C-alpha positions in Angstrom: 124.3 94.0 82.1 123.7 97.1 80.1 124.6 100.5 81.7 120.9 101.4 82.0 120.1 98.1 83.7 123.0 98.6 86.1 121.8 102.1 87.0 118.3 100.8 87.7 119.7 97.9 89.8 122.0 100.2 91.8 119.3 102.8 92.4 116.8 100.2 93.5 119.4 98.4 95.7 120.2 101.7 97.5 116.5 102.5 98.0 115.8 98.9 99.2 118.7 99.1 101.7 117.4 102.4 103.1 113.9 101.0 103.3 115.0 97.9 105.2 117.1 100.0 107.6 114.1 102.3 108.4 111.7 99.4 108.8 114.2 97.5 111.0 114.8 100.6 113.1 111.1 101.1 113.6 110.5 97.5 114.8 113.5 97.5 117.2 112.5 100.9 118.6 108.9 99.8 119.3 110.2 96.7 121.1 112.5 98.9 123.3 109.7 101.4 124.1 107.4 98.6 125.3 110.0 97.8 128.0 110.0 101.3 129.5 109.8 101.3 133.3 106.4 102.4 134.7 106.5 106.0 136.1 105.1 106.9 139.5 102.5 109.6 140.0 99.0 110.4 138.9 98.8 114.2 138.2 95.5 115.8 137.4 94.8 115.7 133.6 92.7 117.7 131.2 92.0 116.2 127.8 91.6 118.8 125.2 89.5 117.5 122.3 89.0 120.0 119.4 86.0 118.9 117.3 85.4 119.9 113.7 83.0 118.0 111.4 81.7 114.5 111.8 84.7 112.1 111.6 84.3 108.4 110.9 82.9 106.6 114.0 82.9 109.9 116.0 80.4 108.6 118.6 82.4 105.4 119.3 85.6 107.5 119.5 84.1 109.8 122.1 82.6 106.9 124.1 86.0 105.3 124.4 87.0 108.3 126.6 84.3 107.5 129.1 86.3 104.5 130.4 89.7 105.8 131.1 91.6 104.4 134.1 92.8 107.6 135.8 91.6 109.0 139.1 91.6 112.7 138.2 90.7 113.5 134.6 88.4 116.0 132.9 87.4 116.0 129.2 86.8 119.2 127.4 85.1 119.0 124.0 85.9 122.1 121.8 83.4 123.5 119.3 84.0 126.6 117.2 80.3 126.9 116.6 77.0 125.4 117.9 76.2 124.7 114.3 79.3 122.5 113.8 78.5 119.0 112.4 80.2 117.5 115.5 77.9 119.3 118.0 75.1 116.7 118.0 77.6 113.9 118.7 79.2 115.9 121.5 75.8 116.6 123.1 74.7 112.9 122.7 78.0 111.8 124.3 77.4 113.9 127.4 73.8 112.7 127.6 75.0 109.1 127.6 77.6 109.7 130.3 76.0 112.2 132.8 78.4 111.3 135.6 81.5 111.9 133.6 83.7 115.0 134.3 83.2 116.3 130.8 81.7 119.4 129.1 81.5 121.4 125.9 83.6 124.5 125.5 82.8 126.9 122.7 86.0 128.5 121.4 86.8 131.6 119.4 87.8 130.9 115.7 89.6 134.2 115.5 92.0 133.4 118.3 94.6 132.0 115.9 95.2 131.6 112.1 95.4 127.8 112.6 91.8 126.7 113.3 92.8 123.8 115.6 95.1 126.0 117.6 92.3 128.6 118.0 90.3 125.8 119.7 93.1 124.7 121.9 93.6 128.3 123.2 90.0 128.3 124.4 90.1 124.8 125.8 93.3 125.5 127.7 91.8 128.5 129.3 89.0 126.4 130.6 91.2 123.5 131.8 92.0 122.8 135.4 94.5 119.9 135.0 98.2 120.1 135.7 98.8 118.0 132.6 97.3 118.8 129.2 96.6 116.0 126.7 95.6 117.1 123.2 93.5 114.3 121.6 92.1 114.7 118.1 88.5 113.8 117.4 89.4 110.8 115.4 91.4 109.1 118.2 89.9 106.1 120.0 91.3 105.5 123.5 91.9 102.2 125.4 91.3 102.3 129.2 95.1 102.6 129.7 95.4 105.5 127.2 96.4 108.1 129.9 98.6 105.7 131.8 100.6 104.9 128.6 101.0 108.6 127.8 101.9 109.6 131.4 104.5 106.8 131.7 106.4 108.6 128.9 105.8 112.2 130.1 106.9 111.5 133.7 110.3 110.1 132.6 113.2 112.4 133.7 113.7 115.4 131.4 110.8 114.8 129.1 108.7 117.9 128.3 106.3 116.7 125.6 105.0 113.3 124.5 103.2 112.2 121.3 102.1 108.9 119.9 102.4 106.9 116.7 99.1 106.4 115.0 97.6 103.1 113.9 94.9 103.4 111.3 92.2 100.7 111.4 88.6 99.6 110.6 88.8 100.2 106.8 85.7 99.4 104.7 86.7 101.3 101.6 89.8 101.3 99.4 90.4 104.9 100.4 90.3 104.1 104.1 92.6 101.0 103.6 95.1 103.2 101.8 94.9 105.8 104.6 95.5 103.2 107.3 98.3 101.6 105.4 100.0 105.0 105.0 99.8 105.7 108.7 101.1 102.3 109.8 103.7 101.5 107.1 105.0 104.9 106.1 104.3 107.6 108.7 105.0 105.5 111.8 108.4 104.0 110.7 109.6 107.5 109.5 108.6 109.2 112.8 110.1 106.4 114.9 113.4 106.4 112.9 113.6 110.2 113.2 113.4 109.8 117.0 116.1 107.1 117.0 118.4 109.3 114.9 118.1 112.2 117.3 115.7 114.3 115.3 112.4 113.7 117.2 109.1 114.5 115.5 106.0 115.5 117.5 102.7 114.0 116.2 99.6 116.0 117.1 97.0 113.2 117.2 97.9 112.8 120.8 100.3 115.2 122.7 100.9 115.6 126.4 102.7 118.2 128.4 102.6 119.9 131.8 100.7 123.1 131.8 103.6 125.1 133.3 106.1 123.8 130.7 103.7 124.7 128.0 103.6 128.2 129.2 107.4 128.4 129.3 107.4 127.2 125.6 105.2 130.2 124.7 101.7 128.6 124.9 99.5 127.9 121.9 99.8 131.5 120.8 103.4 130.9 119.8 102.3 128.3 117.2 99.0 129.8 116.2 100.1 130.9 112.7 101.7 127.6 111.5 100.0 124.4 110.1 102.4 122.0 111.8 101.7 123.3 115.4 102.6 119.9 116.8 106.1 119.8 115.3 106.9 123.5 115.9 105.8 123.1 119.5 108.1 120.1 119.9 111.0 122.1 118.6 110.2 124.9 121.1 110.4 122.3 123.9 113.7 121.1 122.6 115.1 124.6 122.5 114.3 124.8 126.2 116.3 121.7 126.9 113.3 119.3 127.3 113.1 115.8 125.9 110.6 115.1 123.1 109.4 111.5 123.6 107.2 108.9 121.8 104.7 106.9 123.8 105.3 103.1 123.8 101.7 102.3 122.7 100.3 103.7 119.4 96.9 105.2 119.4 94.1 104.0 117.1 92.6 106.3 114.6 89.7 104.6 112.9 89.3 105.4 109.2 86.4 103.4 107.8 84.6 105.2 105.0 87.2 107.5 103.5 87.3 108.0 99.8 90.5 107.7 97.8 90.1 111.4 96.9 90.0 112.4 100.6 93.0 110.3 101.4 94.9 111.9 98.5 93.9 115.4 99.6 94.9 114.8 103.2 98.3 113.2 102.5 99.1 115.8 99.9 98.5 118.5 102.5 100.8 116.6 105.0 103.4 116.3 102.2 103.3 120.1 101.6 103.7 120.6 105.4 106.8 118.3 105.4 108.2 120.2 102.5 107.8 123.5 104.3 109.3 122.1 107.5 112.3 120.3 106.0 112.9 120.6 102.3 115.9 118.4 102.2 114.3 115.5 104.0 111.2 115.9 101.8 113.2 115.7 98.6 114.6 112.4 99.7 111.2 110.8 100.6 110.9 108.7 97.3 114.0 106.8 98.3 111.9 105.2 101.0 109.8 103.5 98.3 112.0 101.0 96.4 109.2 99.9 94.2 108.7 103.4 92.9 112.5 103.8 92.4 112.4 100.5 90.4 109.4 101.7 88.4 111.3 104.8 87.5 114.2 102.5 86.6 112.0 100.7 84.0 111.6 104.1 82.3 115.3 104.1 81.8 115.6 100.5 80.9 112.6 98.5 79.6 114.5 95.2 79.7 113.3 92.1 81.5 116.0 92.6 84.1 114.4 96.0 85.0 111.0 94.3 85.3 112.4 91.6 87.6 114.0 94.3 89.8 110.6 96.0 90.0 108.9 92.8 91.0 111.4 92.1 93.7 111.2 95.7 95.1 107.4 95.5 95.1 107.5 92.2 96.9 109.8 93.8 99.5 107.4 96.7 100.1 104.3 94.5 100.4 106.1 92.4 103.0 107.3 95.5 104.8 103.9 97.0 104.9 102.3 93.8 106.2 104.9 93.7 109.0 104.4 97.3 109.9 100.7 96.9 110.1 101.2 93.8 112.3 103.4 95.9 114.6 101.0 98.8 114.8 97.7 96.9 115.0 98.7 93.7 116.7 97.6 91.3 113.9 98.6 90.5 110.3 96.5 92.1 107.6 94.5 90.1 105.1 96.0 88.9 101.9 94.1 91.7 100.1 96.4 94.2 101.6 99.0 93.3 98.9 96.7 95.1 96.4 96.2 98.0 98.8 100.0 98.4 99.1 100.2 98.6 95.3 97.7 101.5 95.4 99.2 103.1 98.4 102.7 103.4 97.1 101.5 105.2 94.0 99.1 107.4 95.9 102.0 108.4 98.2 104.2 109.3 95.2 101.4 111.3 93.7 101.0 113.2 97.0 104.8 113.9 96.9 104.6 115.2 93.4 101.6 117.3 94.3 103.6 118.9 97.1 106.5 119.6 94.8 104.4 121.9 92.6 102.0 123.6 95.0 102.0 125.2 98.5 98.3 125.8 98.6 96.3 123.8 101.2 92.6 123.7 102.1 91.8 122.7 105.7 88.7 123.0 107.9 87.0 125.2 105.3 90.0 127.6 105.0 92.5 128.1 102.2 96.2 128.9 102.9 99.6 129.2 101.3 102.4 127.6 103.2 105.6 129.5 103.9 108.8 128.4 105.6 108.2 126.4 108.7 104.6 125.7 107.6 103.7 129.4 108.1 100.1 130.0 107.2 99.1 132.8 104.8 95.4 133.1 104.5 94.1 133.1 100.9 91.7 135.9 100.2 89.3 135.9 97.1 90.6 138.0 94.3 94.2 138.2 95.4 96.5 137.9 92.4 99.1 135.3 91.9 101.8 138.0 91.8 100.7 139.3 95.2 100.6 135.7 96.5 104.2 135.2 95.3 105.4 138.4 97.0 103.7 137.3 100.3 105.5 134.0 100.3 108.8 135.5 99.4 108.5 138.0 102.3 107.8 135.1 104.7 110.9 133.2 103.5 113.0 136.4 103.8 111.8 137.3 107.3 
């Protein structure tokens, strides 16, 4: 074997071993979480649902929250403006369920730099529950949604709980790639981080006691960062609380997404991960043995390198199928093999995009990301040199 072939083989083998370890850790951890003992108690709960724009299947997502199995629960729908595209769906939801303890709360967009946190500040002020459950607009609940979350929150020592996210319902290639990324990349990485003692908080669904949230500094303490969920989890850890993952993943339907939207969203998330943990971010391509093998073919264009790439690609396709099966409860169709080929390259493109830029656009706002995902608002006409100085000041502070 030529030295270039050996280098390609060793690099891919190391990547494949890491990939198998992460995927195996994910599956074992999910099995153990499902055996968690049921917790006692039914505290009053307020679900905080910040709305912005019209997500895929928004009406169905909202309707799913009308059938929750919990004796004392209110649902607050946050809108930053009566003109928001989500407002008609929110009003229609309330009209369909007049007996539900639910209402719209108009929030102040100027309450925080982070638009979502600005909504959560207003929603929390209006809440009456002892437990706050943040639930994004693109989450679809099962009747036992709150019971699953509370079972984790009410365990001894736990301060905040979040959930893995299972994407589903794809009708377009972009939506299929989005859902595969959530099930086969994000979920295993988050789960493995928890097992390794470095818990990650995922903001699609988060639950905490109101009093503990106030001790952690409230929403105002995370109002100027993009990763409010992860930074909040770290604040809970600093207070000595446990940061837990719910045993049951939540469904986030992605049906009509374009490939461009998926690329934009996951590039933004990659930039956020880079700002939070640069070292871990730099190692992310190692979790994609097919990409490592493809890079190996650039070093050695021999048939051996091609065979290594085929084997690595087959491993990733099988790994993605198994992860989707774990998250969604059923095996994907055979066409998902093609989706995985697209997904792995989209994920690598997102990583490369995050390497060269810290600029993100979100909810109609443009920001630059500083250390810890600190948000610096972009203003028209501001020069590149002044942007650079602002970022350097953030890192130096």
